[in-house]
C-alpha positions in Angstrom: -51.3 -9.4 11.1 -53.6 -9.0 8.1 -54.7 -12.5 7.5 -58.5 -12.4 7.5 -60.2 -14.8 9.8 -63.2 -15.5 7.5 -61.4 -15.6 4.2 -59.1 -13.4 2.2 -55.4 -13.0 2.5 -52.7 -10.7 3.9 -52.1 -9.4 0.3 -55.7 -8.6 -0.1 -56.3 -6.9 3.3 -54.9 -3.5 4.0 -53.6 -2.2 7.3 -56.4 0.3 7.2 -59.0 -2.5 7.2 -57.3 -4.3 10.0 -57.6 -1.1 12.1 -55.2 -1.9 14.9 -52.1 -0.3 16.4 -50.0 -2.5 18.7 -47.2 -1.3 21.0 -45.0 -2.9 23.6 -43.4 -0.8 26.3 -41.5 -3.1 28.8 -44.1 -5.2 30.6 -47.1 -3.4 29.1 -48.6 -4.1 25.7 -51.2 -1.7 24.3 -53.7 -2.7 21.6 -55.5 0.4 20.0 -58.5 0.0 17.8 -57.7 2.6 15.3 -60.4 3.3 12.8 -61.9 6.3 14.6 -63.7 7.5 11.5 -65.7 4.2 11.6 -66.0 4.3 15.4 -63.5 1.4 15.4 -65.8 -1.1 13.7 -64.3 -4.5 13.6 -63.7 -6.8 10.6 -62.6 -10.4 10.1 -59.1 -9.1 9.7 -59.4 -7.2 13.0 -60.0 -10.5 14.8 -57.2 -12.3 12.9 -54.8 -9.5 13.8 -55.8 -9.8 17.5 -55.1 -13.6 17.3 -51.7 -12.9 15.8 -50.8 -10.5 18.6 -51.7 -13.1 21.2 -49.7 -15.8 19.4 -46.7 -13.6 19.4 -46.9 -11.6 22.6 -43.4 -11.0 24.0 -42.7 -13.1 27.1 -41.9 -10.1 29.3 -45.5 -8.6 28.8 -47.6 -8.9 32.0 -50.4 -6.4 31.3 -52.3 -5.9 28.0 -54.4 -2.7 27.6 -57.1 -2.7 25.0 -58.4 0.8 24.0 -60.1 2.6 21.2 -59.0 5.7 19.3 -61.4 8.6 19.0 -64.9 9.0 20.5 -65.8 5.2 20.7 -64.1 2.1 22.0 -65.8 0.0 19.2 -69.2 0.3 17.6 -69.2 -3.4 16.8 -69.0 -5.2 13.4 -68.3 -3.2 10.3 -71.8 -3.0 8.6 -70.2 -3.9 5.2 -70.0 -7.4 6.5 -73.8 -7.6 6.2 -73.8 -6.7 2.6 -73.4 -9.1 -0.4 -70.2 -7.3 -1.4 -68.7 -7.5 2.1 -65.3 -6.1 3.1 -62.7 -6.2 0.3 -60.5 -9.2 0.6 -62.6 -10.6 3.5 -65.9 -11.7 2.3 -69.1 -11.2 4.2 -71.7 -13.1 6.3 -73.7 -13.7 3.2 -70.8 -15.6 1.5 -70.1 -17.4 4.8 -73.7 -18.6 4.9 -73.0 -20.9 2.0 -70.6 -23.0 4.1 -71.7 -26.2 5.8 -72.0 -26.2 9.5 -68.6 -27.6 10.5 -66.8 -25.2 8.1 -68.6 -22.2 9.5 -68.0 -23.2 13.0 -64.3 -23.5 12.3 -64.3 -20.0 10.9 -66.1 -18.7 14.0 -63.5 -20.5 16.2 -60.7 -18.7 14.2 -62.4 -15.4 15.0 -62.8 -16.3 18.7 -59.0 -16.9 19.0 -58.5 -13.2 18.8 -60.5 -12.8 22.1 -59.7 -16.0 24.1 -56.0 -15.3 24.7 -56.8 -12.1 26.6 -57.8 -14.5 29.5 -54.5 -16.2 29.8 -53.3 -16.6 33.4 -49.8 -15.1 32.5 -51.2 -11.7 31.7 -53.9 -9.3 33.1 -55.9 -7.6 30.4 -57.6 -4.3 30.9 -60.2 -2.8 28.6 -60.3 1.1 28.7 -63.7 1.9 27.4 -65.1 5.2 26.3 -68.2 6.0 24.2 -69.8 3.1 22.3 -68.9 -0.6 23.0 -71.6 -2.4 21.0 -71.8 -6.0 20.0 -68.2 -7.1 19.1 -66.9 -4.1 21.0 -68.9 -5.1 24.1 -67.5 -8.7 23.7 -64.0 -7.5 23.3 -64.3 -5.5 26.6 -65.9 -8.7 28.3 -62.9 -10.7 27.0 -60.6 -8.6 29.2 -60.1 -9.4 32.9 -60.8 -5.8 34.0 -62.8 -2.9 32.6 -62.3 0.8 33.3 -65.1 2.9 31.8 -65.3 6.5 31.0 -68.5 8.1 32.2 -69.8 8.3 28.7 -69.5 4.6 28.0 -72.4 2.8 26.5 -72.5 -1.0 26.4 -74.9 -3.0 24.2 -75.2 -6.6 23.0 -76.7 -5.8 19.7 -76.5 -9.2 17.9 -79.9 -10.6 18.8 -81.6 -7.5 17.4 -79.8 -8.2 14.1 -81.0 -11.8 14.0 -77.7 -13.2 15.3 -76.2 -14.5 18.5 -73.1 -13.1 20.4 -70.3 -15.5 19.3 -67.1 -13.7 20.1 -66.8 -15.3 23.6 -68.9 -12.7 25.4 -71.8 -14.8 26.7 -69.9 -16.6 29.5 -68.3 -13.7 31.0 -71.5 -11.7 30.8 -73.3 -14.4 32.8 -70.5 -14.8 35.2 -70.4 -11.0 35.9 -74.1 -10.2 36.1 -76.0 -13.5 36.5 -78.2 -15.4 34.1 -81.4 -13.3 34.5 -79.6 -10.0 33.9 -77.6 -11.3 31.0 -80.8 -12.5 29.3 -82.4 -9.2 29.8 -79.4 -7.2 28.5 -79.0 -9.4 25.4 -82.7 -10.0 24.4 -83.6 -6.4 24.8 -80.3 -5.2 23.2 -80.7 -2.1 25.4 -77.9 0.3 26.3 -76.1 -0.1 29.6 -74.6 3.1 30.6 -71.4 3.5 32.7 -73.1 4.1 36.1 -75.3 1.0 35.8 -72.3 -1.0 34.4 -70.4 -0.4 37.5 -73.4 -1.1 39.8 -74.1 -4.6 38.2 -70.5 -5.7 38.0 -69.5 -5.0 34.4 -66.9 -2.4 35.4 -64.3 -2.1 38.1 -64.1 1.7 37.9 -65.9 4.6 36.1 -64.0 7.9 35.7 -64.5 11.1 33.8 -63.6 10.9 30.1 -60.4 13.0 30.5 -59.2 10.8 33.5 -59.4 7.5 31.7 -55.8 7.3 30.5 -54.5 8.3 34.0 -56.8 5.7 35.6 -55.4 3.0 33.3 -51.9 4.0 34.2 -52.6 3.8 37.9 -54.2 0.4 37.5 -51.4 -1.1 35.4 -48.8 0.3 37.8 -50.5 -1.4 40.7 -50.8 -4.6 38.8 -47.1 -4.6 37.9 -46.1 -4.0 41.5 -47.2 -7.5 42.4 -44.8 -10.4 42.2 -45.3 -11.9 38.7 -45.3 -15.6 39.6 -47.6 -15.0 42.5 -49.9 -13.0 40.3 -50.0 -15.8 37.6 -50.7 -18.5 40.2 -53.4 -16.4 41.9 -55.2 -15.6 38.6 -55.1 -19.3 37.8 -56.6 -20.1 41.2 -59.4 -17.5 40.7 -60.2 -18.6 37.2 -60.7 -22.2 38.3 -62.7 -21.4 41.5 -66.1 -21.4 40.0 -65.7 -25.0 38.6 -64.5 -26.4 41.9 -66.0 -27.4 45.2 -64.6 -25.7 48.3 -62.6 -28.8 49.1 -61.1 -28.9 45.5 -60.3 -25.1 45.7 -58.6 -25.6 49.0 -56.5 -28.4 47.5 -55.6 -26.2 44.6 -54.6 -23.4 46.8 -52.3 -25.7 48.7 -50.7 -27.0 45.5 -50.1 -23.5 44.2 -48.7 -22.3 47.5 -46.3 -25.3 47.8 -44.9 -24.3 44.4 -44.6 -20.7 45.5 -42.9 -21.5 48.8 -40.5 -23.9 47.1 -39.6 -21.2 44.5 -39.1 -18.5 47.1 -37.1 -20.4 49.8 -35.4 -23.3 48.1 
């Protein structure tokens, strides 16, 4: 879990630098960003560890909860990654800038693997967000299927203000959730979206008081697990493909999925 996505090795990268806790309890897996003294800032090793979890997720897991320890969900990228020295054992953006285009894109793709698996149809991922979710933190929340926000949550796509672009899979879900114009405004102003607005524009399914966040997550995961697993997987697969299909194509997809379900239930 400590192999760095942008360079470095497991031997060079400490568990403290990875900054994750990972627990499985029956059908629920919980990933906790666990560097509260750094407001859960993320590093290359964090993203590699996330990918490792996705690659090795136990088959019985149906719900994945992503949360942050301490006052913030995640304040984004560890600022040491912008320095020439970088993060010990992991390098920096400066060192990555020496790579040719295809090599750099490959490294970005390795980092993106830590986010992409959270959209798999066989699981439902839930982000429990309190405090700051900035840049990479905001994109990690966007990588999840559902978002529950504490009333002190603050979302910000900071990358353009730093001369960068969001590249951790966050741009498509942002556009899908709030529309192109609003996504442009949020990203290019790099402004803070607070919890109430986030719920209003579709970035959150629920906003609760900070103290109620754990209970709200438990209630949601319980409701998700009450649904038949195979039906849930098939339904999520249908919903994920809907935007890319015509109505006729979606109707045909529904019929195929339903035929499989009826056969499984009554054969």
